[in-house]
N, C-alpha and C positions, 0 to 999 in steps of 0.2 A: 504493500500500500504506500502511496505517496502522501506526504504530510500536506494538509491544506493550509494555505497562508491567507490571512485576511488583509486585503489591501485597504489602507486608510489614506485619506487625502486631507491635507491641511486646509483650513478655511479662515477667513477673516471675520472678526467680531468687533463692532464698535461698542466700547464701554463709555457712555457719555456722548455728547455733553449734557444730556438731560438727566442722567442717572443721579439720584440723590447721594449716593455714596462716593461720587467724585468731588463732593464738597464745593460745588459751584459748577460753572459751565466749563468743565475740563473733559477732554476726550482722550482716550487711549485706544489706539488701533492694535488689537491683539491678533496675532497669528497663532491659531490653536491646532493641536493634534489631539483630537478628542476634547478632553477638558484641560489638557496640559498646555501651558504657555510656551510657545517656541520663540516668539519674538514679540516685543511690545514697543510701540512708537507713541510717545506722549505728544499730543497736539494741543498746545495752549493757544491763547490769543482771542478767545471768544468774548473776553471782558476787557479787551484793550481799549483804553479811552484816550491815549496820547497825553498822559499827565506831564511827562517830561517836556513835551513840545508846548503844551499849554502854559507851562511855567515861564517860557520865554516871552510871553505877551502879558504877564502879570507883574505887579510890583513884588518886591521880596516878601512883604507881609501878606499879600494876597495869595501867595503860594501855599501858606500854612493849611488852609482848609482842604486843599487837594491831597496833602499828605495823609489826612484822616482816612481818605478813600483808598489808600494802599492796603495796609493791613488794618481793615476796619474793625477787627476784633481787638486791636491794641493801638487805637488811634493816638493815645498819649505818647507812646514810644515813637511812633512815626513822626509826630510833631517835633519831638526832642532831637531826633537825628538830623532833621533839616535845619532847625534853628542853630544847632551847634556849628554847622558848617558856615552859615552866614556870620555867626559871631566870630569865627576864626578870620573871615575876610575883613570884618570891621575892627578886629582886635578889641572887642568889648569885654569888660569884666562883669560877670553875672553876680548879683548880690547873693550873699551866703544863704539868706532865708529862701530865696527863689530856688537855689540849688537843692535845698532840703525838700522843698515842696515838689520839685521835679522828681526826686527819688521816690517820694511817697506815692504820687499819682502814677509814676512809671511802674513801680512794683505792683500796685493795685491792678494796672493794666495787664501786667504779666500773669497775675493770678487769674484775671477774668479770661484771658486768652487760653490759658491752660485748662480752665474749667470747661470752656467750649470744646477744646481738644479731647478732654477726658470723656465728657458726656457723649459727644458725637461718635467717638471711637467705640464706646460701649454699645451705642445704637447700631453702629456698623456691624458689630460682632453678633448682635441679636438681643441685646439687653436694653430695652427702651427706658426702664426705670432709672438707670444711671444717668441718662440724659436729663430727666426731670429733676433729679437731685442736684446736679451741678448747675443747672439753670436757676434753680431756686436760690442757691448761694450767690450766683453771679449777679442776680438782681440787687443784692445788697451793695455790690460795688457800683452798679449802674446808678443807684440812688446817690451814692457818694459823688460820682462824677456829675450828676445833675446839680447837686448842691454847689459844687465848686466852679462849674463851667456853664451850667444852664443846659447842657446836652448830655445825653446818655451814651450814644454810640460814636458820634463824630464830634469830639469836644472842641477842637481848634483852640486849645487852652494855652499852649506854649506861645511865647512871644520872643522875638529877637531881643535878647538882653534880659530875659526873665520869664515871668508868667503873666497872664491877663489880669487875674484878680488874686487878692490875698485869700487865705483860708477863711470861710464864713463861720459865724457862730454855730456851734453844735457839731461841726465837722469832725473835730478831733475826738469828741466823746463817742460819736457814732462809729468812727473808724476803729476806736479801741474796743467797742462792743463787738464789732465784726471780728476783730482779731481774737477776742476771748472765746467766741463761739466757733471759730474756724477749725480748731483741732478736732472738735466733735464731728464736723463735716468730713474731715480727712479720714477719720475712723470709719465713717459710713461708706465712703468710697472704697476703702480697703476691704471692708466686709462684703460689700455688694459686688464689686468689680474685680479688684486685685486678687482676692482669694478665691474667686469663682473658678471651679475646675474646668468648665467649658471655655471660659475666657482664656485660661492658661493654655489649654490644649490648642486653641486657635492662634496663639501668639508666641508661645515659647519655642525656641529653635526654628522659627520661621523667618526667612530672609535675613540671615546673619550678615552683618556688614562689618568686615574686618577694619580695624583701626587704620592700618596703612592705606587702604583703599579710600576710606572716608577723608583722610588728609589729602590724598592725591586729587580727589574730586572737589576740593575746597568746600566740603560740607561744614556746617557750623550749627551751633545751638544744641538742643537736646538730641538731635540725630547724631551729631558728632560725639557728644559726651556719653551717650548710651553705648558707644563702642569702646569706652574706657579712656578716651582722650581728654585730659584735664586742661581744657582751654575755655575760659570764660573771660571776656574782655573786662568785666568788672573786677576781676582778680589780676589778670595778666597785664592789662594796660588800663588801670583805673581812671575813669573820667568823673567829672562832677565831684561829689564828696564820698564816693564809694570806698575810698581807702580808710574812712573813719568807722566803718561798720564791721562787725564780726559776723561772718557767715561762711558756709562751706559750699563746695561745688559738687553736687551729686553726680556720680558716675555709674555707668552700667558695667557689666562684666562680659556679657555674651554679644551684645550688639544686635540682638534680635528684636522683633516687634514688641515683645513684652518689656524689654529694657527701655525702649524708646517711649513706651507708655509710662513706665514707673518712674523714670527720671523726672518727668513733668510733675508727678505727684510730690516727689521729694523737693523739687524746686519751689513749689507753692509754699511749702513749709518754711523754706529759707527766705522767700520773699516776705512772708509774714514777719519773720524775725527781723529783717532789715527795716520794714515799715515801723515796727515797734520802737526800734532804736532811733530812727529818724524823728519820730514824734517826741521822744524823750529829749533829744538833743536840739530840737527845733529852735533856732535863735530868733531874736526880734530883728526888725529892720525892714528896709524896702524890698519890694518884690520885682522891681524893674530897674535895669541899669540905665546909664545915660546914652540913649539912642535917639537920633533925630527922627522927627515924624516922617520925613521922606528919606528913605534909606538909599544912599548911593555909595556903595563900597568902592574903594580904589580898585583900579584894574588889577586883576590877578585871579588866582584860583585857590580853592580850599577843599579839603576832604576831611570829613568827620565820620566816625562810626560808633555805634552803640551796640550793646547786647540786647537785641529785641527778644520777644518770646519765641520766635522761630529761628533765630541765629543772628549773625552779624549783619546789621543794617547800615549800609554806608551811603553817604550823600556827597556827591561831587558837584561843586558850584563854581562856575566861571563868571567873573564880572568884567565888563568892558567900561566900567565907570559910570554907567547910566543907572536909572532907578529900577531897571528890570534885569534879571539874570540873562547873561548871554547864552549860558548852557547849564542845565541841571540833569544830573544822572543819578539814579538810585541803584545801589547794589542790593538786590532783593534776595533775602535768604531762602524764601520758599522756592523761587525760580531756580536757584543754584542747587538746592537740596533735591530737586527733581532730576538733576543731571544723571544720577545713577539708577533711576527707577527702572529703566529697561533691563539692566543686568539683574536687579533685585527680583524682578518678576519671572525671569526665565526658569522653567522647570517646575513652577508651582501651578496649582489648580486655579480655576476661575474664582472660587470662593476665597482663596488666599489673596487674590489680587486686591480685594476690598480691604483685607486686614493689613496688607503691606502698604498700600497707598495711605490709609488712615493713620498709620504709625508715623508717617513723615509729617503730618499736620501742616498741610498747605492752606493758604488763603488766596483765592483767585484774584482778588483786587490787587494784591502785591505781585503775584506771578505775572499777570498781564500788563499791569501798570496803566 
């Protein structure tokens, strides 16, 4: 008898751009052999709005609201990266109180972003309850942002030389109440998501990212640190007043989907620790430096970078001496972190694609700009 062979044929499958688990209008063209991924081509661009080009026809201050729309889950951090670059061009000194306020709202934004990442990832894996829990706690941070800026999602709170407004009455007390209650929330996430055996089966030893490869691909943020690489700008090249706070940098050991998830849980605890210290050390004084109403930096260029919730967010600004930037470019961590996605997906099943993409934690406003 001759053995029968089953002939199979590869086929293409579009995942997205409407699929909810692509976390926005993101498309992956999968080449499949049965349910196994043979090739994956990420296709971004469906949310491209030309923010960098729009900035060339706006004044320096008018660019700030556009940065909210990059990583709209951490708008405060996006504001911060941009104004730091312009402050370098102007050689402006930011008041100490404003620096502390920036740290407070920046770390609150990091927690808010990680809460979305945690809840959405749980929903991706099949646990909708985790999504509801994290959004419950994120609302507390949105309330704080509304108190201090008047807006919940797109604050436009940072200003060149400081911040828009000083801390309002009741903000510090409300923030401290949130910090007091937050450890209980972390315990709930760990009980509901982290320790869930189905969640662990779907994420542990899945899409392991070696540290050397993560470095070669210029990955950053929790994706990089989950592979065991101890690199956080707040520690390596401290900016603002981060050198005054005691905190640790959580690291993973395997570099798999589970580590990428869990590093964010640990980072939220450290952010809460930083905020508490900043509130205790908060000095008196002005919240805006000496900046002219019409900003015209001298001709030149400047680059500033911060540790955003997704990784290193860099802003490059070129001035020609006028009131509008000649050129603005953003180094967007979500976009760069997607660079290794095709290799991470190869050999895994369709169901694993959702788990792998969700572990990177992208936001399409920042990917497409």
